[in-house]
C-alpha positions as CSV (number, residue, x, y, z in Angstrom):
1,M,99.3,109.7,100.7
2,T,98.3,107.0,98.3
3,P,97.6,103.2,100.0
4,A,99.6,100.6,98.8
5,I,96.9,99.0,97.8
6,E,93.0,99.9,97.7
7,I,89.9,98.1,97.4
8,R,86.6,99.9,96.2
9,N,83.4,98.2,96.5
10,L,84.6,94.8,95.5
11,S,82.4,92.2,94.7
12,K,82.3,89.1,92.6
13,R,79.1,87.1,92.1
14,F,78.6,83.5,90.1
15,H,75.7,81.6,89.1
16,V,75.5,78.2,89.9
17,K,72.9,76.0,88.1
18,Q,70.9,73.8,90.6
19,G,70.7,70.4,88.8
20,L,69.7,69.8,85.2
21,F,66.5,71.7,84.9
22,G,66.8,74.3,87.9
23,K,66.8,77.6,87.4
24,P,70.7,79.4,88.1
25,R,70.9,80.6,91.5
26,E,73.4,83.7,92.3
27,V,76.2,83.2,94.5
28,R,77.6,86.4,96.4
29,A,81.2,85.2,97.0
30,V,82.6,88.7,97.9
31,D,80.1,91.5,98.7
32,G,81.3,94.8,98.5
33,I,84.7,95.0,100.1
34,D,86.3,98.3,101.0
35,L,90.1,98.2,102.0
36,A,93.2,101.0,102.2
37,L,96.3,99.6,103.5
38,P,99.5,102.0,103.9
39,E,103.1,100.8,102.6
40,G,104.7,98.2,104.9
41,A,101.5,97.3,106.9
42,T,100.4,93.5,107.3
43,L,96.5,92.7,107.3
44,G,95.4,89.4,108.4
45,I,92.1,88.3,106.8
46,V,90.3,85.2,108.6
47,G,87.0,83.3,108.7
48,E,85.4,80.2,108.1
49,S,85.8,78.0,105.0
50,G,83.3,79.5,102.4
51,C,83.7,82.8,103.7
52,G,85.0,84.5,100.6
53,K,88.7,84.4,101.5
54,S,90.1,82.5,98.4
55,T,87.7,84.6,96.1
56,L,88.9,87.6,97.5
57,A,92.7,86.6,96.9
58,K,92.0,85.7,93.2
59,L,90.4,89.1,92.8
60,I,92.9,91.0,94.2
61,L,95.5,89.1,92.1
62,G,93.6,89.6,89.0
63,L,93.1,86.0,88.4
64,L,89.1,86.9,88.7
65,A,87.5,89.8,87.0
66,P,85.3,91.6,89.8
67,S,81.2,91.9,89.2
68,E,81.7,95.3,90.7
69,G,84.6,97.5,92.1
70,E,88.0,97.7,91.6
71,V,91.7,96.8,93.1
72,R,94.2,99.6,92.8
73,V,98.1,99.0,93.6
74,A,100.0,102.1,94.2
75,G,97.2,104.4,92.5
76,Q,97.0,102.0,89.6
77,S,94.0,99.8,88.6
78,L,95.1,96.1,88.3
79,M,92.6,95.3,85.7
80,A,93.8,97.9,83.6
81,L,97.3,96.5,83.7
82,G,98.7,94.0,81.5
83,R,100.0,90.5,83.1
84,R,103.8,91.8,83.3
85,E,102.8,95.2,84.9
86,R,100.4,93.6,87.1
87,A,103.3,90.9,88.2
88,K,105.5,93.7,88.9
89,L,103.1,95.1,91.4
90,I,101.8,92.2,93.4
91,Q,102.7,88.4,93.8
92,P,101.4,85.4,95.7
93,V,102.6,82.6,98.1
94,F,100.0,80.1,97.8
95,Q,99.2,77.3,100.6
96,D,100.9,74.0,99.0
97,P,104.5,74.7,97.9
98,F,104.4,71.4,96.0
99,S,101.9,72.2,93.8
100,S,102.7,75.6,93.1
101,L,106.1,75.0,91.8
102,N,106.7,73.1,88.6
103,P,108.5,69.8,89.4
104,R,110.2,69.3,86.2
105,R,112.2,72.7,86.5
106,R,115.2,73.2,88.8
107,V,114.7,75.5,91.7
108,L,117.1,78.2,90.1
109,D,114.9,78.1,86.9
110,V,111.6,78.3,88.9
111,V,112.9,81.4,90.5
112,A,114.4,82.8,87.5
113,M,111.2,82.7,85.5
114,P,109.5,85.9,86.4
115,L,112.6,87.9,85.7
116,V,112.9,85.9,82.2
117,A,109.2,86.7,81.8
118,Q,109.7,90.3,82.1
119,G,112.7,90.4,79.7
120,G,115.4,93.3,79.7
121,L,118.0,91.3,81.5
122,S,121.1,89.1,80.5
123,S,121.1,85.3,81.4
124,A,124.0,86.4,83.9
125,E,122.1,89.0,85.4
126,I,118.9,86.7,85.9
127,R,120.9,84.1,87.5
128,A,122.8,86.4,89.8
129,Q,119.6,88.0,90.9
130,S,118.0,84.4,91.2
131,L,120.4,83.2,93.5
132,A,120.7,86.2,95.7
133,M,117.3,86.1,96.5
134,L,117.5,82.6,97.0
135,E,120.4,83.0,99.5
136,R,118.3,85.6,101.0
137,V,115.7,82.9,102.0
138,G,117.9,80.4,103.3
139,I,118.2,78.2,100.0
140,S,121.9,77.6,98.9
141,A,123.6,77.7,95.4
142,E,123.9,73.7,95.8
143,M,120.1,73.5,96.3
144,A,119.3,75.7,93.7
145,G,120.2,72.8,91.1
146,R,117.9,70.3,92.7
147,Y,114.1,69.8,91.5
148,P,111.5,70.6,93.9
149,A,110.6,66.9,95.0
150,Q,114.3,66.9,96.4
151,L,113.3,69.5,99.3
152,S,111.5,69.6,102.3
153,G,108.4,71.2,102.6
154,G,109.5,74.2,104.3
155,Q,112.7,74.0,101.7
156,R,110.1,74.7,98.8
157,Q,108.1,77.1,100.6
158,R,111.0,79.3,100.8
159,V,111.7,78.8,97.2
160,A,108.3,80.0,96.4
161,I,108.6,83.1,98.4
162,A,111.7,83.6,96.6
163,R,110.0,83.5,93.4
164,A,107.2,85.7,94.4
165,L,109.7,88.5,95.8
166,V,112.6,88.3,92.9
167,L,110.5,90.9,90.9
168,R,110.4,93.0,94.4
169,P,106.5,93.6,94.1
170,R,104.8,96.2,96.4
171,I,102.3,93.7,97.6
172,L,102.8,90.0,98.8
173,L,99.3,88.3,99.1
174,C,100.1,85.0,101.4
175,D,97.1,82.3,101.0
176,E,97.5,80.1,103.7
177,P,101.4,80.0,103.3
178,T,102.1,77.3,106.3
179,S,98.9,75.4,106.8
180,A,100.7,72.6,104.7
181,L,103.7,72.8,107.2
182,D,104.8,71.3,110.2
183,V,104.5,73.3,113.2
184,S,108.5,73.9,113.7
185,V,108.5,74.7,110.2
186,Q,105.5,77.2,110.3
187,A,107.6,79.5,112.9
188,Q,110.6,79.3,110.6
189,I,108.7,80.9,107.3
190,L,106.4,83.2,109.7
191,N,109.6,84.5,110.8
192,L,111.5,84.5,107.5
193,L,108.2,86.4,106.1
194,A,108.5,88.9,109.0
195,E,112.1,89.5,108.3
196,L,111.6,90.2,104.7
197,R,108.6,92.2,105.2
198,R,110.7,94.6,107.7
199,D,113.9,94.5,105.1
200,L,112.1,95.0,101.8
201,G,109.2,97.3,103.1
202,I,106.4,94.9,101.6
203,T,102.6,95.3,102.2
204,T,101.2,92.0,103.0
205,L,97.7,90.4,102.9
206,F,97.9,87.3,104.8
207,I,94.6,84.9,104.5
208,S,94.6,82.3,107.2
209,H,92.2,80.6,109.2
210,N,94.8,80.0,111.9
211,L,94.2,82.6,114.4
212,A,97.4,82.1,116.3
213,V,99.2,82.7,113.0
214,V,97.3,85.8,112.4
215,E,97.9,87.3,115.8
216,H,101.4,86.7,115.4
217,V,102.1,88.1,111.9
218,A,99.5,91.0,111.3
219,D,99.4,94.6,112.4
220,E,95.6,94.6,111.7
221,V,92.6,91.9,111.4
222,A,89.5,91.7,108.9
223,V,87.1,89.3,110.0
224,M,85.0,88.0,107.0
225,Y,81.6,86.5,107.1
226,L,79.6,85.5,103.9
227,G,81.8,87.8,101.4
228,R,82.2,90.7,103.8
229,F,84.2,92.2,106.5
230,V,82.2,92.3,109.7
231,E,84.7,93.4,112.0
232,R,88.4,95.5,111.5
233,A,90.6,96.4,113.9
234,P,94.4,96.3,114.8
235,A,95.5,92.9,115.7
236,A,96.0,93.7,119.5
237,E,92.9,95.1,120.2
238,L,90.7,92.4,118.3
239,F,92.2,89.6,120.4
240,A,91.7,91.3,123.4
241,A,88.3,92.7,123.0
242,P,86.3,91.4,120.0
243,R,83.4,93.6,119.2
244,H,81.3,91.6,116.8
245,P,79.6,88.3,117.9
246,Y,81.2,86.4,115.1
247,T,84.5,87.3,116.0
248,R,84.2,86.2,119.6
249,A,82.8,83.0,118.3
250,L,85.7,82.3,116.2
251,L,88.3,83.0,119.2
252,A,86.0,80.9,121.4
253,S,86.3,78.1,118.7
254,V,90.2,78.0,119.2
255,L,91.2,74.6,120.6
256,T,93.1,74.5,123.8
257,P,96.1,72.0,124.5
258,E,94.7,71.4,127.8
259,P,93.5,68.0,128.5
260,G,89.8,67.2,129.3
261,L,88.4,70.3,127.9
262,G,87.1,68.9,124.8
263,V,86.1,70.7,121.8
264,P,84.4,74.3,122.9
265,D,80.8,74.9,122.2
266,V,80.6,78.5,120.6
267,G,76.8,78.6,120.3
268,L,76.8,78.7,116.2
269,G,74.7,75.7,115.8
270,D,75.5,73.1,112.8
271,T,74.4,75.2,110.0
272,M,76.7,76.4,107.8
273,P,76.2,79.9,105.8
274,D,75.0,79.8,102.4
275,P,76.3,82.3,100.0
276,S,73.5,81.7,97.6
277,N,71.1,82.6,100.2
278,V,72.0,85.3,102.2
279,P,69.8,86.3,105.1
280,T,68.3,89.7,105.1
281,G,69.1,92.3,107.6
282,C,72.3,91.2,109.5
283,R,74.1,88.1,107.6
284,F,75.0,86.4,110.6
285,H,71.8,86.7,112.8
286,P,70.5,83.0,112.0
287,R,73.7,81.8,113.6
288,C,74.2,84.7,116.2
289,P,73.4,83.7,120.3
290,V,72.8,87.3,121.1
291,A,70.7,88.4,117.9
292,I,67.5,90.8,118.5
293,P,64.4,91.0,116.2
294,R,65.8,94.2,114.2
295,C,68.7,92.0,113.2
296,S,66.7,90.1,110.6
297,T,65.7,92.9,108.8
298,E,67.8,95.9,109.2
299,A,71.5,95.8,107.8
300,P,73.4,96.7,110.7
301,P,75.7,99.9,111.2
302,L,79.3,100.0,111.1
303,V,80.1,101.1,114.6
304,G,83.8,101.4,116.0
305,G,85.3,98.8,113.3
306,A,82.2,96.2,113.3
307,E,78.9,95.8,111.9
308,C,76.5,95.1,114.6
309,H,73.3,96.4,115.8
310,L,74.1,95.7,119.4
311,L,76.9,98.2,119.2
312,A,74.8,100.9,118.1
313,P,74.1,103.7,120.8
């Protein structure tokens, strides 16, 4: 059976100049990602800032051309498709709904824009389909005549979701879709996404730094570090028994509401990973509290969904 989305050896390298006379340095933002998701599944992608999540999202959407590898949706290579064909297959929901919606257009026009761009429908059909999708996400016909600035943050994100789904795409890519919202509104948007995924059968990629949110929405979780997935497992399994030391550190870093406990010390030190200077061997070994000598010289094998020497027999 053809996966809903398949990623093969996907890599993206940038060359960044250091100073006026410095030589360009290669930054490996995404480094050899492989992935296959079945129809209707939700994959959560987590990791620290700078690990490559946003670059991976842009590659999947076709906003960046890969240095190597390819993204295939329903068996079709995205880079071989035109913009209109690509838009029918995959759509994004971004972090900040206020900046992702045109402030000069009314809500109805914002949602209708993808249908207008595709062509082939009358004005009446475009209006009817747009209003139906707005109603499905909880935006009334009266609100459809307003401008984005006249809506709350949660309402704006509902509009962004309606715009993404009005073409009925196969893949929905959510890049931190709730981080700009209040906690109570976050829950409403997450429940809406879960309902739409169930009703429409959409395959979802959910990128977030919020582990609690990912645990709630994802069937499977991929943990990203310096451009690679260092662990991938079913959500319940990963949160109950993480295998990779980096995954364990991420889960240990989650703040607790209990007073007096303070900020947890997860043993990763103060040095952030540098994608322009990827360590030899295991890329996590300079920060790993349980690293052994071979970690600095040998790339770790993939054992039980995690890349770690300590898991090898």
